[in-house]
NUKE-293200 format. One line per field, with one value per residue (C-alpha): residue number from 1; residue in one letter; x, y negated, z. Coordinates in Angstrom, 1 decimal, padded with zeros to 4 digits. Last residue first. Layout:
N
k c(NUM:...)
r c(A:...)
X c(X:...)
Y c(Y:...)
Z c(Z:...)
***
This chain:
505
k c(505:504:503:502:501:500:499:498:497:496:495:494:493:492:491:490:489:488:487:486:485:484:483:482:481:480:479:478:477:476:475:474:473:472:471:470:469:468:467:466:465:464:463:462:461:460:459:458:457:456:455:454:453:452:451:450:449:448:447:446:445:444:443:442:441:440:439:438:437:436:435:434:433:432:431:430:429:428:427:426:425:424:423:422:421:420:419:418:417:416:415:414:413:412:411:410:409:408:407:406:405:404:403:402:401:400:399:398:397:396:395:394:393:392:391:390:389:388:387:386:385:384:383:382:381:380:379:378:377:376:375:374:373:372:371:370:369:368:367:366:365:364:363:362:361:360:359:358:357:356:355:354:353:352:351:350:349:348:347:346:345:344:343:342:341:340:339:338:337:336:335:334:333:332:331:330:329:328:327:326:325:324:323:322:321:320:319:318:317:316:315:314:313:312:311:310:309:308:307:306:305:304:303:302:301:300:299:298:297:296:295:294:293:292:291:290:289:288:287:286:285:284:283:282:281:280:279:278:277:276:275:274:273:272:271:270:269:268:267:266:265:264:263:262:261:260:259:258:257:256:255:254:253:252:251:250:249:248:247:246:245:244:243:242:241:240:239:238:237:236:235:234:233:232:231:230:229:228:227:226:225:224:223:222:221:220:219:218:217:216:215:214:213:212:211:210:209:208:207:206:205:204:203:202:201:200:199:198:197:196:195:194:193:192:191:190:189:188:187:186:185:184:183:182:181:180:179:178:177:176:175:174:173:172:171:170:169:168:167:166:165:164:163:162:161:160:159:158:157:156:155:154:153:152:151:150:149:148:147:146:145:144:143:142:141:140:139:138:137:136:135:134:133:132:131:130:129:128:127:126:125:124:123:122:121:120:119:118:117:116:115:114:113:112:111:110:109:108:107:106:105:104:103:102:101:100:99:98:97:96:95:94:93:92:91:90:89:88:87:86:85:84:83:82:81:80:79:78:77:76:75:74:73:72:71:70:69:68:67:66:65:64:63:62:61:60:59:58:57:56:55:54:53:52:51:50:49:48:47:46:45:44:43:42:41:40:39:38:37:36:35:34:33:32:31:30:29:28:27:26:25:24:23:22:21:20:19:18:17:16:15:14:13:12:11:10:9:8:7:6:5:4:3:2:1)
r c(S:R:K:V:A:C:L:Q:H:P:T:P:N:L:T:F:G:V:V:P:T:L:D:L:D:D:E:S:V:G:P:P:P:T:F:R:F:Y:Q:L:L:S:T:F:F:L:F:L:E:M:R:A:L:S:E:G:I:C:V:R:R:G:A:G:F:P:M:F:A:D:K:K:V:F:Q:G:Q:E:S:L:F:H:K:P:N:F:S:D:P:T:E:W:E:N:E:D:R:L:V:S:V:L:L:P:F:V:P:T:G:K:K:I:F:Y:G:N:L:H:V:D:C:T:T:Q:R:P:A:G:I:P:S:I:D:A:F:R:Q:I:E:H:I:V:A:D:T:Y:P:L:N:K:R:D:E:V:V:P:Q:R:G:G:I:V:R:E:I:E:D:Q:V:K:A:Q:I:E:P:Y:K:A:M:L:L:L:G:W:R:L:T:T:V:T:T:D:T:G:A:G:F:L:N:N:V:T:C:Y:L:N:N:S:N:Y:L:S:D:T:K:G:S:E:E:D:K:Q:Q:R:I:L:F:S:D:V:I:G:R:P:N:L:P:D:L:T:K:L:V:G:N:I:L:E:E:N:Q:K:F:T:D:G:L:N:K:V:I:Q:N:R:N:V:V:F:P:R:L:W:P:F:M:N:Y:I:Q:V:S:P:S:G:T:L:K:M:N:E:Y:A:R:G:V:M:R:H:L:K:T:N:S:Y:E:F:R:V:S:F:V:I:S:A:I:I:N:S:V:A:L:A:L:P:L:K:T:E:F:P:K:G:G:F:K:E:F:E:E:K:V:Y:K:I:E:E:I:I:L:E:E:S:R:K:R:G:M:G:F:D:R:L:T:S:L:A:F:R:R:M:E:R:W:N:E:G:N:S:F:A:I:G:Y:G:Q:N:F:D:H:F:I:P:S:V:D:R:D:G:F:E:E:S:L:N:V:L:A:E:K:V:I:K:Y:G:S:L:I:V:V:K:K:P:G:L:S:V:T:Y:I:P:G:Y:K:K:S:L:E:F:L:S:L:Y:T:K:K:L:D:L:I:H:L:N:G:L:L:P:L:P:K:P:G:P:P:Y:K:E:K:D:Q:S:S:S:S:S:S:F:L:Y:F:I:L:F:L:L:L:V:G:L:I:T:G:T:I:S:G:Q:L:L:F:A:E:I:L:A:M)
X c(037.8:035.4:033.0:033.1:029.7:030.3:028.1:025.8:024.0:020.7:020.9:020.2:016.6:015.0:011.4:008.1:010.2:013.5:016.6:019.4:022.9:025.5:027.3:030.1:032.9:035.0:035.1:036.6:034.9:037.0:035.8:032.4:032.5:033.2:031.3:033.2:031.0:030.2:030.5:029.3:026.2:025.4:026.1:023.9:021.0:020.9:021.2:018.8:016.3:016.3:015.9:013.1:011.2:011.5:010.4:007.4:004.8:006.4:005.9:002.4:002.1:005.3:008.3:009.4:011.2:014.4:014.5:018.0:018.0:017.9:021.2:022.3:026.0:027.9:031.2:034.5:036.1:035.7:032.0:030.5:027.2:028.3:031.7:030.0:030.6:029.0:029.2:026.5:025.8:029.5:029.3:025.6:023.1:023.4:024.0:020.7:021.2:018.9:016.5:016.3:016.0:013.1:011.2:007.9:005.2:002.0:-001.4:-003.8:-006.9:-007.1:-005.5:-001.8:-000.9:002.8:004.9:007.0:003.9:000.3:-002.4:-006.0:-007.1:-006.3:-003.4:-002.5:000.6:002.6:004.8:008.4:009.9:013.2:012.0:015.2:017.6:020.5:022.9:020.9:020.0:023.6:024.8:022.7:024.1:027.7:027.2:025.9:028.9:031.2:029.5:029.4:029.1:025.6:024.5:025.5:022.1:020.4:022.1:025.1:025.6:028.9:032.2:033.8:031.3:033.3:036.7:035.3:032.5:034.8:037.2:034.3:033.0:036.6:037.0:033.7:034.8:038.1:036.2:034.2:032.2:031.7:030.4:028.3:026.7:026.0:024.3:022.3:020.9:020.1:018.3:016.2:015.3:014.2:012.1:010.5:009.5:007.7:006.0:004.5:003.8:002.2:000.1:-001.1:-002.2:-003.9:-005.7:-006.9:-008.2:-009.7:-011.7:-012.7:-014.2:-013.0:-014.2:-017.5:-020.6:-023.1:-022.2:-024.5:-022.4:-021.6:-020.4:-018.1:-016.7:-016.1:-014.2:-012.0:-011.1:-010.4:-008.1:-006.2:-005.7:-004.6:-002.0:-000.4:-000.8:-003.9:-004.6:-007.9:-009.9:-008.4:-008.4:-007.5:-009.8:-009.6:-005.8:-006.2:-008.9:-006.5:-003.8:-006.1:-007.5:-003.9:-003.3:-006.5:-005.5:-002.1:-003.6:-005.9:-003.0:-001.0:-004.0:-004.3:-000.6:-000.8:-003.7:-001.8:001.2:-000.9:-002.3:-005.0:-008.2:-007.2:-006.6:-009.5:-007.2:-005.1:-002.5:-002.3:-002.3:000.7:002.6:001.5:003.0:006.2:006.9:006.8:004.0:005.5:008.6:006.9:004.3:006.9:008.6:005.3:004.4:007.8:007.7:004.2:005.1:008.3:006.4:003.7:006.5:007.9:011.6:012.6:010.5:007.7:007.0:003.6:002.2:000.0:001.1:004.2:005.5:004.6:006.5:009.6:009.2:009.1:012.5:014.1:012.5:013.4:017.0:017.3:015.7:017.7:021.3:022.0:024.8:028.5:030.5:031.6:030.2:026.7:025.2:026.7:024.3:021.3:022.8:023.3:019.6:018.5:020.5:019.4:015.8:016.3:018.0:015.1:012.4:014.4:014.8:011.1:010.3:012.8:011.4:011.2:007.8:007.0:003.7:001.8:003.7:002.6:-001.0:-000.9:000.6:-001.7:-004.9:-004.0:-003.1:-006.4:-008.4:-006.8:-006.8:-010.5:-011.4:-010.0:-007.6:-006.6:-003.6:-001.1:-003.4:-006.1:-009.2:-009.9:-010.5:-007.1:-006.5:-007.7:-007.1:-003.4:-003.3:-005.6:-003.3:-004.1:-002.8:-002.5:-003.6:-001.4:-000.1:-002.2:-001.8:002.0:002.6:005.7:006.7:005.7:005.5:008.3:010.5:010.1:010.8:014.0:015.3:015.2:012.5:008.7:006.7:003.1:001.1:-001.3:-003.1:-004.0:-000.9:001.5:001.5:004.3:004.0:006.9:008.4:012.1:013.0:012.0:015.3:017.0:013.6:013.3:016.4:014.9:011.6:013.5:015.6:012.4:010.8:013.6:011.9:009.2:011.8:009.9:010.1:007.3:005.2:004.7:000.9:-000.1:-003.7:-002.8:001.0:002.2:004.3:007.1:006.5:005.7:004.0:000.4:-001.1:000.2:-001.8:-005.2:-006.2:-005.5:-008.1:-010.9:-008.5:-006.8:-010.2:-011.6:-008.5:-008.3:-012.0:-011.8:-008.7:-010.3:-013.4:-011.1:-009.3:-012.6:-013.5:-010.2:-010.8:-014.1:-012.5:-010.2:-006.5:-004.0:-001.4:-003.3:-001.6:-000.8:002.4:003.8:000.4:000.7:004.0:002.9:000.0)
Y c(-027.1:-025.2:-027.1:-025.8:-024.5:-024.2:-021.7:-021.9:-019.2:-017.9:-014.1:-012.8:-011.9:-008.4:-008.6:-008.6:-009.9:-008.5:-010.7:-008.8:-008.2:-009.2:-011.7:-013.8:-013.7:-011.4:-013.9:-016.4:-019.5:-022.5:-024.4:-023.1:-019.7:-019.9:-020.0:-021.0:-023.1:-023.6:-020.2:-018.6:-020.7:-020.0:-016.2:-015.9:-018.1:-016.4:-012.8:-013.1:-015.0:-012.5:-009.6:-011.4:-012.1:-008.5:-007.2:-009.4:-006.7:-004.9:-001.1:000.1:002.4:004.2:002.8:000.2:-003.0:-002.2:001.3:002.2:006.0:006.4:004.7:002.8:002.6:-000.6:000.0:-000.2:002.8:004.9:004.1:001.2:000.9:002.4:000.7:-002.6:-001.4:-003.1:-000.3:001.8:004.1:004.8:007.3:006.8:009.4:012.3:009.9:008.1:004.5:002.9:005.8:006.1:002.3:002.6:004.5:005.4:004.9:006.9:006.2:009.2:008.5:012.0:014.5:015.5:019.2:020.2:022.4:019.6:017.6:019.0:016.5:015.7:012.6:008.9:009.0:005.7:003.6:001.2:-001.3:-000.4:000.5:-001.2:-004.3:-006.5:-003.6:-006.0:-003.2:-002.1:-005.6:-006.9:-003.7:-004.5:-008.0:-006.7:-004.2:-006.9:-009.0:-006.1:-005.2:-008.8:-008.2:-006.7:-009.5:-012.3:-012.0:-013.4:-016.7:-018.3:-022.1:-022.9:-023.2:-019.9:-017.1:-013.9:-014.6:-017.3:-015.0:-012.1:-014.1:-015.5:-012.0:-010.8:-013.8:-013.1:-009.5:-010.7:-013.3:-010.6:-012.4:-015.5:-013.4:-011.4:-014.7:-015.8:-012.5:-012.3:-015.7:-014.7:-011.6:-013.7:-016.2:-013.4:-011.6:-014.7:-016.4:-014.1:-011.8:-014.7:-017.0:-014.2:-012.9:-016.4:-017.0:-013.6:-014.4:-017.7:-016.5:-013.3:-015.2:-017.8:-015.2:-013.4:-010.0:-010.7:-009.1:-011.7:-011.9:-014.6:-015.0:-018.6:-017.4:-014.8:-017.2:-019.8:-017.2:-016.2:-019.8:-020.3:-017.3:-018.4:-021.9:-020.5:-018.3:-021.2:-023.7:-022.4:-024.2:-023.4:-023.5:-026.9:-027.6:-031.1:-031.5:-027.8:-027.9:-030.6:-028.6:-025.7:-027.8:-029.1:-025.6:-024.3:-026.8:-025.7:-022.0:-022.8:-024.4:-021.4:-019.1:-021.0:-020.7:-017.0:-016.5:-018.5:-016.4:-013.2:-014.6:-015.4:-012.0:-012.2:-012.6:-009.8:-007.1:-005.1:-004.4:-001.9:-000.4:-003.5:-005.7:-003.8:-004.5:-008.1:-008.3:-006.6:-009.2:-008.2:-010.5:-013.3:-013.6:-013.5:-015.9:-018.4:-018.2:-018.9:-021.7:-023.5:-023.0:-024.6:-027.3:-028.2:-028.2:-030.5:-032.8:-033.4:-034.2:-031.3:-032.7:-030.4:-028.7:-028.0:-025.4:-024.0:-020.3:-020.2:-023.6:-023.0:-019.7:-021.5:-024.3:-021.8:-020.4:-023.8:-024.9:-021.6:-021.9:-025.4:-024.4:-021.1:-022.2:-023.5:-026.1:-026.4:-029.2:-028.9:-032.2:-031.5:-033.2:-030.5:-027.9:-030.1:-030.9:-027.1:-026.6:-029.2:-027.7:-024.2:-025.3:-025.9:-022.5:-020.8:-022.5:-021.7:-018.1:-017.8:-019.1:-016.7:-013.5:-011.8:-013.4:-015.4:-017.0:-014.3:-011.7:-013.2:-013.3:-009.6:-008.5:-010.7:-009.7:-006.0:-006.3:-008.2:-005.6:-002.5:-004.0:-004.9:-001.6:000.4:-001.0:-004.4:-005.6:-006.7:-007.7:-010.2:-009.4:-006.7:-009.2:-010.9:-012.9:-010.6:-007.4:-008.2:-008.3:-005.3:-003.0:-002.2:001.2:000.6:003.3:005.2:008.2:010.7:008.6:008.3:012.0:012.2:008.6:007.6:011.0:012.9:009.8:009.4:013.1:013.1:009.7:010.3:009.8:009.9:009.1:010.2:008.0:008.8:005.9:006.1:004.0:004.4:008.2:009.7:012.5:014.0:014.3:014.2:016.1:016.1:015.2:013.1:011.6:010.3:008.2:006.5:005.8:004.1:002.2:001.0:-000.1:-002.4:-004.9:-002.3:000.1:003.4:006.3:005.0:003.9:007.5:007.7:005.0:006.3:009.6:010.3:011.7:014.8:014.0:015.1:017.9:017.6:019.0:022.4:024.0:021.5:022.8:024.5:021.4:019.4:019.5:019.1:016.0:014.4:014.9:013.6:010.5:009.7:010.0:007.7:005.2:005.1:004.5:001.7:000.1:000.2:-001.3:-004.1:-004.8:-004.8:-007.5:-007.1:-009.3:-012.0:-013.4:-014.0:-010.4:-008.9:-007.6:-006.2:-003.6:-002.1:-002.4:000.0)
Z c(-039.6:-037.4:-035.2:-031.7:-030.4:-026.7:-024.8:-021.8:-020.0:-018.7:-018.5:-022.0:-022.8:-022.7:-024.0:-022.2:-019.3:-018.0:-017.8:-019.4:-017.8:-020.4:-018.1:-019.6:-017.0:-019.1:-021.9:-019.4:-017.9:-017.1:-020.1:-021.3:-023.2:-026.9:-030.2:-033.3:-035.6:-039.3:-040.9:-037.6:-037.7:-041.4:-041.0:-037.9:-039.2:-042.7:-041.5:-038.5:-040.5:-043.4:-041.1:-039.3:-042.5:-043.7:-040.3:-040.0:-040.1:-037.1:-037.5:-036.4:-039.4:-038.6:-036.9:-034.3:-035.2:-033.3:-034.9:-035.9:-035.5:-039.3:-039.6:-042.7:-043.4:-044.3:-046.0:-044.1:-045.8:-042.6:-042.8:-040.9:-038.9:-035.5:-036.2:-035.0:-031.4:-028.4:-025.8:-024.1:-027.1:-028.0:-030.8:-031.5:-032.7:-030.2:-027.3:-028.0:-027.1:-029.8:-029.5:-025.7:-025.5:-028.0:-025.4:-027.2:-024.6:-025.2:-023.7:-024.2:-026.2:-027.7:-025.5:-025.7:-025.9:-025.6:-027.9:-029.2:-030.0:-030.3:-030.9:-029.8:-031.7:-032.1:-029.6:-028.1:-028.6:-026.4:-028.3:-027.6:-024.2:-024.8:-026.8:-026.7:-027.4:-027.2:-028.3:-031.3:-032.5:-032.0:-033.8:-036.8:-036.9:-036.5:-039.3:-041.7:-040.9:-041.6:-044.8:-046.2:-050.0:-049.8:-047.5:-050.0:-051.8:-048.7:-049.2:-047.4:-047.9:-049.7:-047.8:-048.7:-049.4:-049.7:-048.0:-045.7:-044.6:-044.1:-042.0:-039.9:-039.2:-038.2:-035.9:-034.2:-033.6:-032.0:-030.0:-028.1:-025.4:-027.5:-030.3:-027.9:-026.6:-030.2:-031.1:-027.8:-028.6:-032.1:-030.9:-028.4:-031.1:-033.5:-030.9:-029.5:-032.7:-035.1:-032.6:-030.5:-033.5:-035.5:-032.6:-031.8:-035.4:-035.4:-032.1:-033.3:-036.6:-035.2:-032.7:-035.3:-037.7:-040.7:-039.5:-041.2:-039.7:-040.8:-044.5:-046.0:-049.2:-048.2:-044.8:-046.3:-048.8:-046.0:-043.9:-046.9:-047.5:-043.8:-043.7:-046.8:-045.4:-042.0:-043.8:-045.7:-048.5:-050.2:-053.5:-055.1:-051.9:-051.1:-047.3:-046.3:-043.3:-042.5:-042.0:-039.4:-037.7:-037.6:-036.0:-033.3:-032.7:-032.4:-029.6:-027.8:-028.3:-026.8:-023.7:-023.2:-023.6:-021.0:-018.5:-019.2:-018.5:-015.3:-014.1:-014.8:-012.9:-009.9:-009.4:-006.8:-008.9:-011.2:-008.6:-010.1:-013.1:-011.0:-013.4:-015.6:-012.5:-011.1:-014.4:-014.1:-010.6:-011.6:-014.4:-018.0:-019.0:-017.0:-019.1:-022.4:-021.1:-020.0:-023.4:-025.2:-022.9:-023.5:-027.3:-027.6:-025.1:-027.1:-030.4:-028.9:-027.6:-031.0:-030.7:-032.8:-035.7:-036.5:-039.9:-041.4:-043.8:-041.0:-040.9:-043.1:-042.1:-038.5:-038.6:-039.9:-037.4:-034.5:-035.7:-035.5:-032.2:-030.6:-031.8:-030.5:-027.1:-026.5:-027.2:-023.7:-023.8:-023.2:-025.0:-028.6:-029.6:-028.2:-031.2:-033.5:-032.2:-033.2:-036.6:-037.2:-036.2:-038.8:-041.7:-040.7:-041.2:-044.9:-045.2:-043.5:-045.7:-048.9:-047.9:-047.1:-050.6:-052.2:-050.7:-047.3:-046.7:-049.9:-049.3:-051.2:-049.3:-046.0:-047.3:-048.3:-045.0:-042.9:-044.6:-044.5:-040.8:-040.1:-042.0:-040.4:-036.9:-037.1:-038.6:-035.7:-033.2:-031.7:-029.7:-032.3:-035.1:-034.0:-032.0:-029.4:-026.5:-027.3:-024.1:-021.4:-023.6:-023.5:-019.7:-019.3:-021.4:-025.0:-026.1:-029.8:-032.2:-034.6:-032.7:-034.7:-037.9:-037.7:-037.0:-039.0:-038.4:-034.9:-033.3:-035.0:-035.0:-031.3:-030.7:-032.7:-031.6:-027.9:-025.3:-025.6:-022.4:-022.0:-019.7:-016.9:-015.3:-011.6:-010.7:-013.6:-013.6:-015.7:-018.2:-020.2:-023.7:-024.3:-021.1:-017.5:-015.8:-018.4:-019.3:-015.7:-016.3:-019.3:-017.5:-014.6:-017.2:-019.0:-015.7:-014.8:-012.4:-011.8:-010.4:-010.5:-007.9:-005.6:-008.5:-009.5:-009.0:-006.5:-006.3:-004.7:-005.1:-008.4:-009.0:-011.5:-015.1:-017.4:-020.7:-020.8:-021.5:-018.3:-016.3:-017.5:-014.3:-012.3:-014.2:-011.6:-008.7:-010.1:-011.1:-007.7:-005.9:-008.2:-007.8:-004.0:-004.0:-006.3:-004.1:-001.1:-002.8:-003.6:000.0:001.0:-001.5:000.2:003.6:002.6:001.6:003.4:002.5:-000.5:-003.8:-004.2:-005.5:-002.3:-001.4:-004.1:-002.9:000.7:000.0)
***
């Protein structure tokens, strides 16, 4: 009980809550006894306590590491109880690939936790299922392609934004600064251009607030108190972090409403400028045709826009921050990247086409993604039907966590899984080598829809910044002092730090 109380706003639990706890306990004991005869059908796992499940053996500040450690005892597929909720954990490249790729349909639904249901309500792309998910994903993919995702138009947007972010870095004159804000502003502008067809100045307070709320929510979503709330939704009124997330989302939706209204005033059905234009045009067509059950409604518009901003900004920015930190940590690797860029590109602006001629740089970028492992648990799945996996039976509707940390650090797939080593992606001849176990974007039918855009952003930002700057620790700080311990939220961020961006001659 103390584990739950530690995350409550109030210092004690009322009699009503105790009554609810008792009901949960009775239900748990009944369901456990009634299903005991079927236990041999299910994946093994640690014995759960009544109501609390396996919380007593999990570190909620580093849940992914606790789950990874349990896989070493119970195998590549096992069951863990997160409070009263039973979840199947998949660990290791082979079993994750089997489920997400070979059995993509069977493991194709999203397990939507209470916190994500609170602000999506089954709408949007990331946290919806069924026809809503299929239609919104289809719309987003086709529209992103129409507006050049992963193609020339996207490349031009990114290169234009790189000019501004280099100017921001240069303003610090080689003195220490935190890279998070300027990178977040730059990447957010790329998404804003694609979604709203607008670009914000870096001094724009609306952009700053948008970025600030998004980062706070990413941090709070992975906090222990919100994890507890996801296991015990009836704690909703008492979880401060959950309430703050919902408040931030409300403010973000209001800001998005202003932007969408601005788009609506200048909407030209014959000339869509971005994703919001395309959505509004489709919405108007459905309304004019009298369609009453259209999925092109305001709820889907707001949630889809929010999903695209969240997924399209945080992951790319976090990976870039890890990349610059690792370059400062390992100056010899940074120097080899810069030597290759100078030899192949010289002083001109890097373009996507250069990737094939920069094998070492490409390997370093891939290794940054592998080593940083910013989404170690992966997006939770749910089985769409009864399914057998690795000799075990999993019921329809079972939550499934694919541990990406176990894939990106699988000892059978990587020579030095716990070390930063670009050789993981290089042949003996120094050529870039693709690895099947490289899954930072997930896999299967729920793979990240913005993967091609993210890959383009990472390559262009990373090569352009290293072409122009040398990244070092602050004066008085050695490379050994740079801390690679991640800060756990919805994604794994670097520990707050400062770097110097020294302009190269």
